[in-house]
C-alpha positions as CSV (number, residue, x, y, z in Angstrom):
1,X,-99.1,105.0,-81.4
2,X,-96.4,107.8,-80.5
3,X,-95.1,108.4,-84.0
4,X,-92.6,110.8,-82.4
5,X,-90.7,108.2,-80.5
6,X,-90.0,106.6,-83.5
7,X,-89.2,110.0,-85.3
8,X,-86.5,110.6,-82.2
9,X,-85.0,107.6,-83.1
10,X,-84.6,108.4,-86.9
11,X,-83.1,111.5,-86.0
12,X,-80.6,110.0,-83.6
13,X,-79.2,107.6,-86.3
14,X,-78.8,110.5,-88.8
15,X,-76.7,112.7,-86.1
16,X,-74.5,109.5,-85.1
17,X,-74.1,108.2,-88.6
18,X,-72.7,110.8,-90.5
19,X,-72.0,111.3,-93.5
20,X,-75.6,109.7,-94.1
21,X,-77.7,112.6,-95.4
22,X,-81.5,112.2,-95.7
23,X,-83.2,113.8,-98.9
24,X,-86.7,112.8,-97.9
25,X,-88.4,110.3,-95.4
26,X,-88.2,107.6,-97.8
27,X,-84.9,108.3,-99.5
28,X,-81.5,107.9,-97.3
29,X,-78.3,107.3,-99.3
30,X,-74.8,106.8,-97.8
31,X,-71.9,108.9,-98.9
32,X,-68.9,107.7,-97.3
33,X,-66.0,106.2,-98.8
34,X,-63.9,103.2,-97.2
35,X,-60.6,104.1,-95.8
36,X,-57.6,103.0,-97.5
37,X,-55.8,99.5,-96.4
38,X,-52.7,100.3,-94.3
39,X,-51.4,97.1,-95.3
40,X,-51.2,93.8,-93.3
41,X,-51.8,93.9,-89.5
42,X,-48.7,93.2,-87.4
43,X,-49.8,90.5,-84.9
44,X,-47.5,88.8,-82.0
45,X,-46.9,85.6,-80.9
46,X,-46.2,85.9,-77.2
47,X,-43.9,83.3,-75.7
48,X,-44.2,81.8,-72.3
49,X,-40.8,83.7,-71.3
50,X,-42.6,86.9,-71.8
51,X,-41.0,87.8,-74.9
52,X,-42.6,88.0,-78.3
53,X,-42.0,87.8,-82.0
54,X,-44.1,90.1,-84.6
55,X,-46.4,87.9,-86.9
56,X,-47.0,89.8,-90.4
57,X,-50.2,88.8,-90.8
58,X,-52.2,86.2,-88.9
59,X,-50.4,83.3,-88.1
60,X,-51.4,79.5,-88.5
61,X,-51.7,77.2,-85.0
62,X,-51.1,73.7,-86.1
63,X,-51.4,71.0,-83.6
64,X,-47.9,71.0,-82.5
65,X,-46.5,74.1,-83.9
66,X,-47.3,77.9,-84.9
67,X,-46.5,78.8,-88.4
68,X,-46.1,82.5,-89.7
69,X,-44.3,85.2,-91.6
70,X,-41.6,87.5,-89.5
71,X,-40.6,90.5,-90.8
72,X,-36.9,90.5,-90.2
73,X,-36.6,94.3,-91.6
74,X,-38.1,97.6,-90.3
75,X,-39.2,98.6,-93.8
76,X,-42.9,98.7,-93.6
77,X,-43.9,99.3,-97.1
78,X,-41.7,96.4,-98.4
79,X,-40.6,94.1,-95.4
80,X,-38.3,91.2,-95.7
81,X,-40.2,88.3,-94.3
82,X,-39.3,85.0,-93.3
83,X,-41.3,82.1,-92.7
84,X,-40.8,80.8,-89.1
85,X,-42.0,77.6,-87.7
86,X,-41.9,77.1,-83.5
87,X,-43.3,74.4,-81.2
88,X,-46.7,75.6,-80.3
89,X,-45.8,74.6,-76.7
90,X,-43.4,77.5,-76.5
91,X,-46.3,80.0,-76.9
92,X,-48.4,81.7,-74.4
93,X,-51.5,81.2,-76.1
94,X,-54.0,83.4,-74.2
95,X,-51.8,86.5,-74.5
96,X,-51.2,85.7,-78.3
97,X,-55.1,85.0,-78.7
98,X,-55.9,88.2,-76.9
99,X,-53.5,90.2,-78.7
100,X,-54.8,89.2,-82.0
101,X,-58.1,90.3,-81.1
102,X,-57.0,93.5,-80.3
103,X,-55.2,94.2,-83.5
104,X,-58.1,92.8,-85.3
105,X,-60.5,95.2,-83.3
106,X,-58.3,98.2,-84.1
107,X,-57.7,97.2,-87.8
108,X,-61.7,97.0,-88.0
109,X,-62.2,100.3,-86.3
110,X,-59.4,102.3,-88.6
111,X,-60.7,100.7,-91.6
112,X,-64.3,99.2,-91.9
113,X,-66.1,100.0,-89.1
114,X,-67.9,103.7,-90.3
115,X,-68.9,102.5,-93.2
116,X,-70.4,99.2,-91.7
117,X,-72.5,101.6,-88.8
118,X,-72.9,104.1,-91.8
119,X,-74.8,100.9,-93.4
120,X,-76.5,99.8,-90.2
121,X,-78.0,103.1,-90.2
122,X,-79.4,103.5,-93.3
123,X,-80.9,100.0,-92.7
124,X,-82.4,100.9,-89.4
125,X,-83.9,104.3,-91.2
126,X,-85.4,102.4,-93.8
127,X,-86.8,99.9,-91.5
128,X,-88.5,102.8,-89.4
129,X,-90.0,104.5,-92.5
130,X,-91.7,101.2,-93.2
131,X,-93.4,101.6,-89.8
132,X,-95.6,104.1,-91.6
133,X,-96.6,102.2,-94.7
134,X,-97.9,99.2,-92.1
135,X,-101.4,98.9,-92.0
136,X,-102.2,97.5,-88.2
137,X,-100.6,98.0,-84.8
138,X,-99.6,94.8,-85.0
139,X,-97.4,94.8,-88.4
140,X,-96.0,98.2,-87.0
141,X,-95.0,96.3,-84.0
142,X,-93.3,93.5,-85.7
143,X,-91.2,96.1,-87.9
144,X,-89.8,98.0,-84.9
145,X,-89.2,94.9,-83.2
146,X,-87.0,93.4,-86.3
147,X,-85.1,96.8,-86.3
148,X,-84.8,96.5,-82.3
149,X,-83.0,92.9,-82.7
150,X,-81.0,94.0,-85.5
151,X,-79.4,97.0,-83.6
152,X,-78.9,95.0,-80.5
153,X,-77.2,92.4,-82.2
154,X,-74.8,94.8,-84.3
155,X,-72.2,95.7,-81.4
156,X,-71.2,92.1,-80.5
157,X,-70.2,91.5,-83.9
158,X,-68.7,94.7,-85.0
159,X,-66.2,95.0,-82.0
160,X,-68.6,97.3,-80.0
161,X,-68.2,100.2,-82.2
162,X,-71.0,103.2,-81.5
163,X,-71.7,101.2,-78.3
164,X,-72.8,103.9,-76.5
165,X,-75.1,105.7,-79.4
166,X,-76.7,102.1,-79.8
167,X,-77.5,101.8,-76.0
168,X,-79.6,105.3,-76.6
169,X,-81.3,104.1,-79.5
170,X,-81.7,100.9,-77.7
171,X,-83.7,102.9,-75.1
172,X,-85.6,104.8,-77.4
173,X,-87.1,101.7,-79.7
174,X,-88.1,99.9,-76.2
175,X,-90.2,102.7,-75.1
176,X,-92.0,102.5,-78.7
177,X,-92.0,98.9,-78.6
178,X,-93.9,99.4,-75.2
179,X,-96.4,102.0,-76.6
180,X,-97.0,99.9,-79.8
181,X,-97.7,96.6,-77.8
182,X,-100.0,98.7,-75.8
183,X,-102.0,100.1,-78.6
184,X,-102.2,96.7,-79.8
185,X,-103.3,95.3,-76.5
186,X,-100.7,92.9,-75.8
187,X,-99.9,92.5,-72.1
188,X,-96.3,90.7,-72.7
189,X,-92.9,91.5,-73.3
190,X,-90.2,89.7,-75.6
191,X,-87.3,89.3,-73.1
192,X,-85.0,88.4,-75.9
193,X,-85.6,92.1,-77.1
194,X,-84.1,93.9,-74.1
195,X,-80.2,92.4,-73.5
196,X,-77.6,94.2,-76.0
197,X,-74.8,92.4,-75.4
198,X,-71.5,94.1,-75.6
199,X,-68.2,92.7,-77.2
200,X,-65.6,92.1,-74.6
201,X,-63.1,94.6,-74.4
202,X,-59.6,94.1,-75.3
203,X,-57.2,93.2,-72.6
204,X,-53.9,93.4,-74.8
205,X,-52.3,96.7,-75.7
206,X,-51.0,97.2,-78.9
207,X,-47.3,97.2,-79.3
208,X,-45.4,99.5,-81.5
209,X,-43.3,98.0,-85.1
210,X,-40.1,97.0,-83.6
211,X,-37.3,99.3,-84.2
212,X,-33.9,97.7,-85.7
213,X,-32.1,96.2,-82.6
214,X,-35.6,94.5,-81.2
215,X,-36.0,93.0,-84.9
216,X,-32.7,91.5,-85.1
217,X,-33.2,90.4,-81.4
218,X,-36.7,88.5,-82.6
219,X,-34.8,87.1,-85.5
220,X,-32.0,85.5,-83.2
221,X,-34.9,84.5,-80.6
222,X,-37.0,82.4,-83.6
223,X,-33.2,81.1,-84.5
224,X,-33.1,79.6,-80.9
225,X,-36.7,78.0,-80.9
226,X,-37.3,76.6,-84.4
227,X,-36.4,72.7,-85.0
228,X,-35.3,73.1,-88.3
229,X,-31.4,73.1,-88.5
230,X,-31.6,75.2,-92.4
231,X,-33.9,77.6,-91.1
232,X,-31.9,78.4,-88.0
233,X,-28.9,79.1,-89.8
234,X,-30.8,81.1,-92.2
235,X,-32.0,83.2,-89.5
236,X,-28.4,83.4,-87.8
237,X,-27.3,84.7,-91.7
238,X,-30.2,87.4,-91.4
239,X,-29.3,88.5,-88.3
240,X,-25.3,88.8,-89.2
241,X,-26.3,90.8,-92.3
242,X,-28.9,93.1,-90.3
243,X,-26.0,93.8,-88.2
244,X,-23.6,94.8,-90.7
245,X,-26.2,96.9,-92.6
246,X,-27.8,98.5,-89.7
247,X,-24.6,99.1,-87.3
248,X,-24.8,102.6,-87.4
249,X,-28.5,102.8,-85.9
250,X,-27.5,100.1,-83.4
251,X,-25.3,100.6,-79.6
252,X,-21.8,100.0,-80.5
253,X,-21.0,97.7,-77.7
254,X,-24.4,95.6,-78.2
255,X,-23.7,95.2,-82.0
256,X,-20.1,94.0,-81.2
257,X,-21.4,91.8,-78.7
258,X,-24.0,90.4,-80.6
259,X,-22.0,90.1,-83.7
260,X,-19.9,88.0,-82.2
261,X,-22.2,85.3,-80.5
262,X,-23.7,85.2,-84.1
263,X,-20.6,84.5,-86.0
264,X,-20.0,82.1,-83.0
265,X,-23.7,80.2,-83.7
266,X,-22.9,80.1,-87.1
267,X,-19.8,78.4,-87.1
268,X,-21.2,75.8,-84.5
269,X,-24.4,75.2,-87.0
270,X,-22.2,74.9,-89.9
271,X,-19.9,72.1,-88.0
272,X,-22.6,70.8,-87.0
273,X,-24.0,70.3,-90.4
274,X,-20.7,69.0,-91.5
275,X,-20.4,66.2,-89.2
276,X,-23.6,65.2,-89.5
277,X,-23.2,65.4,-93.1
278,X,-20.2,62.7,-93.0
279,X,-22.0,60.6,-90.1
280,X,-24.8,60.1,-92.6
281,X,-22.2,59.2,-95.5
282,X,-20.4,56.8,-93.3
283,X,-23.7,55.3,-92.0
284,X,-25.1,54.5,-95.3
285,X,-22.1,52.8,-96.6
286,X,-21.8,51.1,-93.8
287,X,-25.4,49.5,-94.2
288,X,-25.1,49.4,-97.9
289,X,-22.1,47.3,-97.7
290,X,-23.6,45.2,-95.1
291,X,-27.3,44.6,-97.2
292,X,-25.1,43.3,-100.2
293,X,-23.8,41.0,-98.0
294,X,-27.3,40.2,-96.7
295,X,-26.3,40.9,-93.2
296,X,-29.7,41.7,-91.5
297,X,-28.2,41.7,-88.1
298,X,-25.1,43.9,-89.2
299,X,-27.5,46.6,-90.6
300,X,-29.9,46.4,-87.7
301,X,-26.4,47.1,-85.7
302,X,-26.4,50.5,-87.8
303,X,-29.4,52.1,-86.2
304,X,-27.5,52.1,-82.8
305,X,-24.3,53.0,-84.4
306,X,-26.5,56.1,-85.6
307,X,-28.1,56.8,-81.9
308,X,-24.5,56.5,-80.2
309,X,-23.0,59.0,-82.5
310,X,-26.1,61.5,-82.0
311,X,-25.5,61.3,-78.4
312,X,-21.8,62.1,-78.7
313,X,-22.6,65.1,-81.2
314,X,-25.2,66.5,-78.9
315,X,-28.5,65.5,-80.6
316,X,-28.3,68.6,-82.4
317,X,-29.6,67.3,-86.0
318,X,-33.1,65.4,-85.5
319,X,-34.1,65.9,-88.9
320,X,-30.6,64.6,-90.0
321,X,-30.9,61.7,-87.9
322,X,-34.7,60.8,-88.9
323,X,-33.2,61.0,-92.7
324,X,-30.6,58.6,-91.8
325,X,-32.9,56.2,-90.5
326,X,-35.2,56.6,-93.0
327,X,-32.2,55.5,-95.5
328,X,-31.0,52.6,-93.6
329,X,-34.3,51.2,-92.9
330,X,-34.6,50.8,-96.9
331,X,-31.2,49.1,-96.7
332,X,-32.5,46.8,-93.9
333,X,-35.4,46.1,-96.2
334,X,-33.3,45.0,-99.4
335,X,-31.1,43.0,-96.9
336,X,-33.9,40.8,-96.0
337,X,-35.3,40.6,-99.4
338,X,-31.6,39.4,-100.4
339,X,-31.5,37.2,-97.4
340,X,-34.7,35.6,-98.4
341,X,-33.8,35.1,-101.8
342,X,-30.4,33.7,-101.1
343,X,-32.1,31.0,-98.7
344,X,-34.3,30.1,-101.5
345,X,-31.6,29.8,-103.6
346,X,-29.4,27.7,-101.5
347,X,-32.3,25.3,-101.0
348,X,-32.5,25.0,-105.1
349,X,-28.7,25.1,-105.8
350,X,-28.6,21.3,-105.8
351,X,-30.8,21.0,-108.6
352,X,-29.1,24.0,-110.3
353,X,-25.8,22.2,-110.2
354,X,-27.1,19.0,-111.6
355,X,-28.3,20.6,-114.3
356,X,-25.1,21.8,-115.0
357,X,-23.8,18.7,-114.9
358,X,-26.3,17.0,-117.1
359,X,-25.5,19.7,-119.7
360,X,-21.8,19.3,-119.4
361,X,-21.2,17.8,-122.9
362,X,-23.6,20.1,-124.5
363,X,-21.9,23.3,-123.4
364,X,-18.7,21.3,-124.5
365,X,-19.4,20.6,-127.7
366,X,-20.6,24.1,-128.2
367,X,-17.7,25.5,-126.9
368,X,-15.5,23.5,-129.7
369,X,-18.0,24.9,-132.3
370,X,-17.4,28.3,-131.4
371,X,-14.4,28.8,-133.9
372,X,-16.1,27.1,-136.9
373,X,-19.5,29.2,-136.4
374,X,-17.0,32.1,-136.6
375,X,-15.8,30.9,-139.8
376,X,-19.2,30.8,-141.4
377,X,-20.0,34.3,-139.9
378,X,-17.2,35.6,-141.4
379,X,-17.7,33.9,-144.8
380,X,-14.3,33.1,-144.0
381,X,-14.8,29.6,-145.9
382,X,-16.1,26.2,-144.3
383,X,-14.7,23.0,-145.6
384,X,-17.1,19.3,-145.6
385,X,-15.0,18.5,-142.5
386,X,-16.1,21.5,-140.3
387,X,-19.7,21.2,-141.6
388,X,-19.7,17.7,-140.8
389,X,-18.1,18.6,-137.4
390,X,-21.1,21.3,-136.6
391,X,-23.4,19.1,-137.9
392,X,-22.6,15.9,-135.8
393,X,-22.0,17.8,-132.9
394,X,-25.4,19.6,-133.0
395,X,-27.2,16.6,-133.3
396,X,-25.5,14.6,-130.6
397,X,-26.4,17.8,-128.7
398,X,-30.0,17.9,-129.3
399,X,-30.2,14.2,-128.4
400,X,-28.6,14.9,-125.0
401,X,-31.0,18.4,-124.2
402,X,-33.9,16.3,-125.3
403,X,-33.5,14.0,-122.0
404,X,-32.7,16.8,-119.7
405,X,-35.8,18.2,-117.6
406,X,-34.3,21.6,-116.4
407,X,-35.1,23.1,-113.2
408,X,-38.6,25.3,-113.5
409,X,-36.3,28.6,-113.1
410,X,-33.7,27.5,-116.1
411,X,-36.5,26.6,-118.5
412,X,-36.0,29.7,-120.5
413,X,-32.5,29.3,-120.2
414,X,-32.6,25.6,-121.6
415,X,-34.9,26.8,-124.4
416,X,-31.8,29.1,-125.4
417,X,-29.5,26.5,-125.2
418,X,-32.1,24.5,-127.6
419,X,-32.1,27.5,-129.6
420,X,-28.5,28.1,-130.3
421,X,-28.1,24.4,-131.2
422,X,-30.9,24.5,-133.8
423,X,-29.0,27.6,-135.6
424,X,-25.8,26.0,-135.5
425,X,-27.0,23.3,-137.4
426,X,-29.0,25.6,-139.7
427,X,-25.8,27.5,-140.2
428,X,-23.8,24.5,-141.0
429,X,-26.7,23.3,-143.5
430,X,-27.1,26.5,-145.4
431,X,-23.6,27.3,-145.7
432,X,-23.0,23.8,-147.6
433,X,-26.1,24.6,-149.6
434,X,-24.1,28.3,-150.4
435,X,-21.3,26.0,-151.4
436,X,-22.7,23.6,-153.5
437,X,-24.8,26.5,-155.6
438,X,-22.0,29.0,-155.1
439,X,-24.9,31.4,-154.0
440,X,-23.6,34.5,-152.2
441,X,-27.0,35.1,-150.9
442,X,-27.4,31.7,-149.2
443,X,-23.7,32.3,-147.6
444,X,-25.0,35.5,-146.0
445,X,-28.2,33.7,-144.7
446,X,-25.7,31.1,-143.3
447,X,-23.8,33.9,-141.8
448,X,-26.8,35.3,-140.2
449,X,-27.5,32.2,-138.6
450,X,-24.2,31.5,-137.2
451,X,-24.5,35.2,-135.8
452,X,-27.5,34.0,-133.8
453,X,-26.0,31.1,-132.4
454,X,-22.8,32.3,-131.1
455,X,-24.9,35.0,-129.5
456,X,-27.3,32.7,-127.8
457,X,-24.6,30.3,-126.9
458,X,-22.8,33.1,-124.9
459,X,-25.5,34.5,-123.3
460,X,-26.9,31.1,-122.1
461,X,-23.6,30.1,-120.7
462,X,-23.4,33.6,-118.9
463,X,-26.8,33.2,-117.5
464,X,-26.4,29.5,-116.3
465,X,-23.1,30.7,-114.1
466,X,-25.5,33.7,-112.6
467,X,-28.0,30.9,-112.0
468,X,-25.1,29.8,-109.8
469,X,-24.1,32.5,-108.0
470,X,-25.9,33.7,-104.9
471,X,-28.3,36.7,-105.3
472,X,-26.8,40.0,-105.5
473,X,-28.1,43.3,-104.7
474,X,-28.8,45.5,-108.3
475,X,-26.4,48.3,-108.0
């Protein structure tokens, strides 16, 4: 084997990979420092009309939009950033992606390229040193082929850095491999070792950072592209502030004309916001009123009204229209539920009214007992006649209610009437006992029973009236 060829490759590595230093054939050390990070790179999102927007760092491409942070000031240290979201269809993706590759390449060459190349050179030198330790020609050949493969693959993944030097080393390694194959008696040559692919050259030149005027123009361009009204107004406001704060650095005529146009756009945006806000309130109130009336068709007509008003206003707020439509959709669902509940109630109302009619005697007796129970509750005095009236009325009510079969939805209410009557009868019985024994303790027990009877009777009457009314939406 011709070891002088391998020595030549090793020497070439050292010459082209400074600052790698050799302390001996088996001891190489790397003494390079990675350059400081220059900050986030400025990418460009090119539009179909040939203009572009600056992206501070990488952009994110979604299905139908592209999102990125755009600097709205010219400060390189602490730029003012605004999140931008524009339709993907407005982007020239070929130029945008080519430019992104150029930026990544430039950034790599300025920061990590030399350090990575130094590491490659060290690994290559170590691999070539291993040749001397290999015991057979075949083992030495395997070491050199691995080194050659590593060297050939490196440029395509490192933006073609040091391409010419690597081609020189590859040529020398190819000669060494041929000698080693001959020495080992091999007659074939692995074609996968021959070609060294080159990384594609960037096709989009790097543009300089935007100046004050270009930064304002880009802010206005982004405002014209974003579908979000809130984002558009924010960008217009930023542009107006930049025009004021940077007036001295801008052409006077351009700044004056641009400021007038920006102020006009801001005014139009504010007016559109106000009109759509009023439209939203009007449509929601209309839909709510019709939903409370269970007017399903009426609520459905609100959708047509929204579309008609949106056309008149110029279809300026698709997000506001979507929000309105969603709110009216909720009212439509509420109207449908209420319509179903009222239809169900209409089918049941004859049974409900029949129950009310059957309960008329009990309701009348309970109403007549109210003043007597109030006296027991207040410990205001209840003579034999009052107590007798209560006991007579409650017994008659219990007998009457025992013969009534309430509709299923009124069973709880019917049980409430029964409880009210039982408490009223208990109040009268305990009050008579309290009077016989002159017991204030039992008088208070009677008061509690009377209070319970009054409360349950009143609640049952209210619930019965509600059951006899058409269902309503909760407010």
